[in-house]
BAROMAR-981647 format. One line per 4 residues: number of its first residue (from 1); for each residue x, y, z of N, C-alpha, C, O. Coordinates in nm, 3 decimals. Example, Ala and Ser with C-alpha at 12.3 -4.5 7.8 and 13.67 -1.06 7.14 Angstrom:
residues 2
1> 1.319/-0.569/0.780/1.230/-0.450/0.780/1.320/-0.330/0.780/1.424/-0.332/0.846  1.285/-0.225/0.708/1.367/-0.106/0.714/1.290/0.003/0.787/1.341/0.114/0.804;
//
This chain:
residues 130
1> -6.069/4.940/10.983/-5.935/5.004/11.007/-5.898/4.840/11.022/-5.974/4.753/11.065  -5.762/4.823/10.974/-5.650/4.678/11.013/-5.630/4.678/11.089/-5.611/4.783/11.150  -5.616/4.536/11.156/-5.516/4.484/11.261/-5.461/4.435/11.289/-5.446/4.340/11.212  -5.368/4.428/11.414/-5.224/4.363/11.347/-5.310/4.218/11.324/-5.287/4.185/11.208;
5> -5.389/4.129/11.379/-5.420/4.026/11.324/-5.421/3.976/11.182/-5.394/3.870/11.126  -5.455/4.070/11.153/-5.477/4.068/10.956/-5.352/4.068/10.937/-5.312/4.003/10.840  -5.254/4.139/11.022/-5.104/4.143/10.936/-5.066/3.996/10.937/-5.034/3.925/10.842  -5.079/3.964/11.081/-5.008/3.807/11.097/-5.082/3.695/11.001/-5.019/3.607/10.944;
9> -5.236/3.711/10.991/-5.291/3.620/10.890/-5.230/3.640/10.754/-5.194/3.537/10.697  -5.208/3.778/10.679/-5.172/3.785/10.554/-5.013/3.725/10.550/-4.980/3.658/10.452  -4.902/3.755/10.673/-4.776/3.680/10.683/-4.788/3.554/10.661/-4.750/3.514/10.551  -4.850/3.445/10.767/-4.860/3.381/10.720/-4.876/3.298/10.591/-4.807/3.207/10.547;
13> -4.993/3.360/10.542/-5.018/3.316/10.359/-4.872/3.324/10.307/-4.804/3.223/10.290  -4.826/3.460/10.280/-4.710/3.453/10.237/-4.609/3.379/10.242/-4.553/3.326/10.147  -4.570/3.369/10.404/-4.483/3.262/10.477/-4.504/3.117/10.363/-4.431/3.076/10.273  -4.626/3.070/10.413/-4.643/2.955/10.354/-4.625/2.901/10.157/-4.623/2.799/10.089;
17> -4.618/3.035/10.141/-4.593/3.078/9.957/-4.431/3.092/9.908/-4.371/3.100/9.801  -4.390/3.089/10.080/-4.256/3.133/10.034/-4.227/3.273/9.980/-4.126/3.295/9.913  -4.287/3.335/10.000/-4.257/3.499/9.899/-4.179/3.567/10.014/-4.257/3.595/10.104  -4.076/3.597/10.037/-3.965/3.670/10.109/-4.017/3.830/10.134/-4.044/3.894/10.236;
21> -4.018/3.862/9.993/-4.032/4.054/9.982/-4.185/4.027/10.042/-4.193/4.046/10.163  -4.270/3.997/9.995/-4.406/4.028/10.064/-4.411/4.021/10.215/-4.461/4.107/10.288  -4.331/3.862/10.267/-4.316/3.876/10.437/-4.302/3.979/10.486/-4.377/4.023/10.573  -4.141/4.072/10.414/-4.072/4.187/10.431/-4.201/4.280/10.455/-4.226/4.300/10.574;
25> -4.268/4.325/10.382/-4.303/4.431/10.308/-4.442/4.414/10.434/-4.502/4.519/10.453  -4.476/4.330/10.490/-4.640/4.293/10.549/-4.556/4.325/10.736/-4.610/4.360/10.841  -4.473/4.306/10.718/-4.376/4.316/10.862/-4.342/4.483/10.876/-4.311/4.529/10.985  -4.350/4.552/10.777/-4.293/4.691/10.776/-4.430/4.750/10.798/-4.433/4.853/10.866;
29> -4.547/4.700/10.752/-4.633/4.743/10.744/-4.697/4.764/10.895/-4.737/4.871/10.940  -4.696/4.655/10.953/-4.752/4.586/11.087/-4.691/4.679/11.187/-4.747/4.717/11.289  -4.527/4.724/11.136/-4.482/4.841/11.236/-4.506/4.935/11.248/-4.494/4.993/11.356  -4.555/4.995/11.126/-4.595/5.127/11.112/-4.736/5.160/11.156/-4.778/5.271/11.189;
33> -4.814/5.025/11.151/-4.967/5.056/11.204/-4.944/5.027/11.371/-5.031/5.075/11.443  -4.851/4.964/11.425/-4.815/4.998/11.556/-4.835/5.141/11.611/-4.914/5.198/11.686  -4.715/5.175/11.528/-4.666/5.290/11.576/-4.787/5.413/11.554/-4.802/5.512/11.625  -4.868/5.375/11.435/-4.961/5.521/11.392/-5.079/5.485/11.507/-5.162/5.575/11.518;
37> -5.106/5.334/11.619/-5.196/5.342/11.689/-5.130/5.400/11.823/-5.213/5.448/11.900  -5.027/5.404/11.854/-4.962/5.448/11.973/-4.948/5.623/11.954/-4.945/5.709/12.042  -4.944/5.634/11.820/-4.947/5.817/11.792/-5.098/5.819/11.823/-5.138/5.875/11.925  -5.181/5.761/11.740/-5.352/5.795/11.790/-5.350/5.804/11.960/-5.383/5.906/12.020;
41> -5.303/5.675/12.029/-5.337/5.724/12.165/-5.235/5.830/12.260/-5.243/5.850/12.381  -5.175/5.868/12.198/-5.096/5.985/12.264/-5.163/6.112/12.229/-5.155/6.213/12.298  -5.225/6.103/12.127/-5.321/6.248/12.085/-5.457/6.188/12.153/-5.506/6.262/12.238  -5.495/6.118/12.140/-5.615/6.103/12.269/-5.645/6.142/12.378/-5.744/6.195/12.427;
45> -5.490/6.092/12.434/-5.436/6.141/12.593/-5.438/6.308/12.578/-5.514/6.379/12.643  -5.335/6.364/12.475/-5.337/6.527/12.467/-5.464/6.575/12.476/-5.490/6.640/12.577  -5.562/6.558/12.384/-5.684/6.616/12.333/-5.779/6.628/12.491/-5.817/6.740/12.526  -5.810/6.511/12.573/-5.869/6.461/12.707/-5.788/6.559/12.799/-5.854/6.638/12.867;
49> -5.646/6.563/12.807/-5.595/6.677/12.837/-5.633/6.812/12.844/-5.696/6.867/12.934  -5.585/6.861/12.738/-5.640/6.988/12.672/-5.774/7.016/12.719/-5.774/7.130/12.765  -5.885/6.965/12.727/-6.014/6.974/12.727/-6.018/6.991/12.848/-6.083/7.090/12.882  -5.963/6.921/12.943/-5.953/6.910/13.101/-5.910/7.043/13.161/-5.956/7.084/13.267;
53> -5.831/7.101/13.099/-5.759/7.234/13.079/-5.850/7.350/13.036/-5.888/7.443/13.108  -5.873/7.334/12.929/-5.988/7.444/12.907/-6.090/7.415/12.999/-6.125/7.519/13.055  -6.163/7.300/13.045/-6.264/7.284/13.144/-6.230/7.403/13.296/-6.303/7.489/13.345  -6.106/7.365/13.329/-6.112/7.385/13.452/-6.045/7.532/13.439/-6.002/7.576/13.546;
57> -6.031/7.602/13.342/-5.962/7.743/13.295/-6.140/7.837/13.328/-6.149/7.929/13.410  -6.214/7.804/13.277/-6.360/7.822/13.232/-6.392/7.831/13.427/-6.438/7.938/13.467  -6.370/7.737/13.515/-6.410/7.719/13.663/-6.336/7.853/13.681/-6.396/7.960/13.681  -6.232/7.843/13.693/-6.096/7.906/13.764/-6.125/8.049/13.775/-6.130/8.115/13.671;
61> -6.147/8.115/13.906/-6.173/8.274/13.922/-6.098/8.301/14.012/-6.090/8.240/14.119  -6.012/8.433/13.964/-5.935/8.517/14.044/-5.942/8.610/14.133/-5.901/8.718/14.089  -5.983/8.615/14.260/-5.993/8.711/14.347/-5.903/8.692/14.436/-5.879/8.588/14.496  -5.830/8.834/14.450/-5.689/8.872/14.462/-5.702/8.816/14.630/-5.801/8.848/14.697;
65> -5.620/8.754/14.673/-5.507/8.784/14.646/-5.433/8.564/14.559/-5.329/8.501/14.540  -5.598/8.548/14.542/-5.585/8.380/14.501/-5.696/8.340/14.432/-5.777/8.427/14.398  -5.721/8.194/14.397/-5.809/8.147/14.311/-5.900/8.086/14.395/-5.883/8.053/14.513  -6.002/8.073/14.322/-6.099/7.974/14.350/-6.163/7.903/14.223/-6.175/7.964/14.117;
69> -6.198/7.791/14.237/-6.255/7.694/14.112/-6.422/7.714/14.189/-6.474/7.674/14.294  -6.464/7.794/14.077/-6.616/7.768/14.057/-6.720/7.720/13.984/-6.730/7.750/13.865  -6.825/7.626/14.060/-6.869/7.543/13.933/-6.988/7.564/13.971/-7.001/7.506/14.078  -7.123/7.638/13.930/-7.245/7.672/13.992/-7.248/7.730/14.107/-7.219/7.849/14.097;
73> -7.276/7.690/14.232/-7.294/7.732/14.362/-7.208/7.711/14.435/-7.199/7.771/14.543  -7.101/7.599/14.384/-6.999/7.533/14.453/-6.846/7.619/14.434/-6.798/7.641/14.323  -6.775/7.664/14.572/-6.672/7.709/14.551/-6.564/7.635/14.631/-6.580/7.606/14.750  -6.440/7.600/14.552/-6.324/7.505/14.603/-6.228/7.614/14.633/-6.218/7.699/14.544;
77> -6.163/7.627/14.729/-6.044/7.755/14.717/-6.067/7.792/14.871/-6.161/7.771/14.947  -5.939/7.859/14.885/-5.888/7.928/14.768/-5.711/7.871/14.764/-5.631/7.836/14.851  -5.707/7.880/14.641/-5.560/7.858/14.580/-5.466/7.916/14.570/-5.489/8.022/14.511  -5.342/7.901/14.602/-5.244/7.990/14.547/-5.210/8.000/14.415/-5.183/7.909/14.337;
81> -5.216/8.154/14.389/-5.186/8.206/14.282/-5.045/8.189/14.229/-5.023/8.148/14.115  -4.951/8.220/14.315/-4.777/8.179/14.248/-4.827/8.033/14.202/-4.851/8.039/14.081  -4.851/7.906/14.253/-4.847/7.758/14.189/-4.907/7.747/14.060/-4.852/7.683/13.970  -5.023/7.810/14.043/-5.113/7.806/13.964/-5.061/7.904/13.831/-5.106/7.874/13.720;
85> -4.980/8.005/13.841/-4.925/8.081/13.793/-4.842/8.038/13.692/-4.852/8.010/13.573  -4.731/8.044/13.802/-4.568/7.958/13.719/-4.604/7.771/13.717/-4.569/7.725/13.608  -4.640/7.706/13.771/-4.671/7.559/13.725/-4.789/7.513/13.683/-4.783/7.395/13.648  -4.914/7.572/13.671/-5.071/7.539/13.669/-5.097/7.407/13.778/-5.186/7.324/13.761;
89> -5.013/7.408/13.879/-5.101/7.347/13.997/-5.180/7.396/14.069/-5.133/7.499/14.117  -5.306/7.369/14.113/-5.407/7.388/14.199/-5.324/7.346/14.356/-5.278/7.232/14.355  -5.306/7.410/14.459/-5.249/7.349/14.590/-5.331/7.502/14.682/-5.320/7.624/14.667  -5.393/7.432/14.757/-5.524/7.465/14.863/-5.407/7.570/14.964/-5.308/7.519/15.017;
93> -5.434/7.690/14.975/-5.372/7.728/15.066/-5.409/7.761/15.218/-5.499/7.843/15.239  -5.339/7.696/15.329/-5.362/7.690/15.419/-5.380/7.820/15.503/-5.310/7.920/15.486  -5.486/7.810/15.601/-5.518/7.960/15.719/-5.399/7.963/15.815/-5.330/7.870/15.860  -5.394/8.095/15.834/-5.276/8.062/15.943/-5.374/8.108/16.041/-5.494/8.130/16.023;
97> -5.291/8.120/16.169/-5.376/8.193/16.316/-5.458/8.324/16.301/-5.572/8.338/16.346  -5.396/8.407/16.240/-5.486/8.500/16.200/-5.578/8.514/16.122/-5.543/8.485/16.007  -5.748/8.567/16.136/-5.768/8.541/15.994/-5.744/8.633/15.876/-5.709/8.750/15.895  -5.763/8.582/15.752/-5.691/8.665/15.671/-5.571/8.614/15.613/-5.534/8.644/15.499;
101> -5.511/8.539/15.688/-5.386/8.488/15.641/-5.376/8.371/15.619/-5.420/8.282/15.693  -5.301/8.350/15.483/-5.295/8.216/15.418/-5.120/8.167/15.381/-5.028/8.236/15.337  -5.124/8.025/15.418/-4.968/7.992/15.386/-4.997/7.855/15.272/-5.078/7.762/15.278  -4.881/7.894/15.157/-4.874/7.757/15.093/-4.770/7.687/15.116/-4.655/7.728/15.129;
105> -4.821/7.546/15.122/-4.754/7.453/15.169/-4.619/7.430/15.059/-4.504/7.409/15.099  -4.645/7.435/14.964/-4.584/7.411/14.834/-4.476/7.488/14.788/-4.370/7.443/14.746  -4.510/7.621/14.799/-4.416/7.714/14.757/-4.387/7.788/14.850/-4.307/7.875/14.815  -4.426/7.793/14.986/-4.401/7.876/15.067/-4.399/8.030/15.105/-4.338/8.089/15.194;
109> -4.497/8.080/14.997/-4.580/8.199/14.961/-4.666/8.199/15.114/-4.713/8.097/15.164  -4.673/8.320/15.166/-4.754/8.365/15.240/-4.846/8.493/15.201/-4.790/8.596/15.163  -4.984/8.485/15.212/-5.036/8.611/15.125/-5.166/8.627/15.258/-5.200/8.536/15.333  -5.227/8.788/15.259/-5.332/8.809/15.332/-5.429/8.868/15.229/-5.409/8.947/15.137;
113> -5.538/8.807/15.271/-5.669/8.874/15.233/-5.709/9.004/15.255/-5.626/9.079/15.308  -5.831/9.052/15.223/-5.858/9.202/15.252/-5.881/9.213/15.412/-5.856/9.305/15.491  -5.951/9.063/15.434/-6.025/9.087/15.587/-5.902/9.058/15.678/-5.922/8.986/15.775  -5.794/9.100/15.660/-5.652/9.068/15.722/-5.641/9.196/15.827/-5.652/9.311/15.784;
117> -5.617/9.169/15.972/-5.601/9.272/16.023/-5.433/9.246/16.107/-5.416/9.139/16.165  -5.363/9.310/16.106/-5.215/9.272/16.149/-5.214/9.273/16.319/-5.303/9.350/16.355  -5.167/9.235/16.396/-5.163/9.244/16.544/-5.096/9.372/16.550/-5.020/9.442/16.484  -5.172/9.369/16.683/-5.083/9.524/16.743/-4.958/9.535/16.777/-4.910/9.441/16.840;
121> -4.903/9.610/16.756/-4.778/9.683/16.808/-4.735/9.617/16.963/-4.797/9.631/17.068  -4.621/9.548/16.944/-4.569/9.463/17.058/-4.514/9.595/17.135/-4.459/9.693/17.084  -4.547/9.566/17.293/-4.508/9.644/17.379/-4.353/9.596/17.456/-4.359/9.483/17.504  -4.241/9.654/17.470/-4.147/9.592/17.543/-4.129/9.634/17.684/-4.024/9.634/17.748;
125> -4.227/9.664/17.715/-4.263/9.732/17.854/-4.135/9.819/17.929/-4.057/9.896/17.873  -4.137/9.787/18.050/-4.035/9.888/18.114/-3.889/9.872/18.075/-3.814/9.969/18.082  -3.847/9.754/18.033/-3.722/9.718/18.026/-3.673/9.872/17.961/-3.612/9.951/18.032  -3.700/9.897/17.850/-3.672/9.982/17.771/-3.670/10.163/17.785/-3.628/10.261/17.722;
129> -3.733/10.135/17.893/-3.809/10.262/17.966/-3.759/10.331/18.081/-3.799/10.317/18.197  -3.633/10.437/18.023/-3.493/10.461/18.153/-3.485/10.604/18.164/-3.404/10.655/18.241;
//
């Protein structure tokens, strides 16, 4: 692969020789090389991101009403379904005061799983009995 220092060396040789056209061509090639390297770095970053996303999708398991990340015996979660499905963000759900009730601090949604038992109906006492 040609490096930027190779272009600079050639530029200096043609500068000493007084060949202006060669100098311009070398500067143009140097600029294109820089742009190619930037694009290459961007593509490498994008590939790494896509690999990471694909790896996460392999580990992500939906168990209504939320997601878990499962790697072997380890489980992390639960994560908000809404946040992942709409924005591809893994946001931990926070437990509420009643078992089986969860709240997402990011999207403000609340969910209840199968273990949730609603509180008993409230009694208003004798104030309404007349």
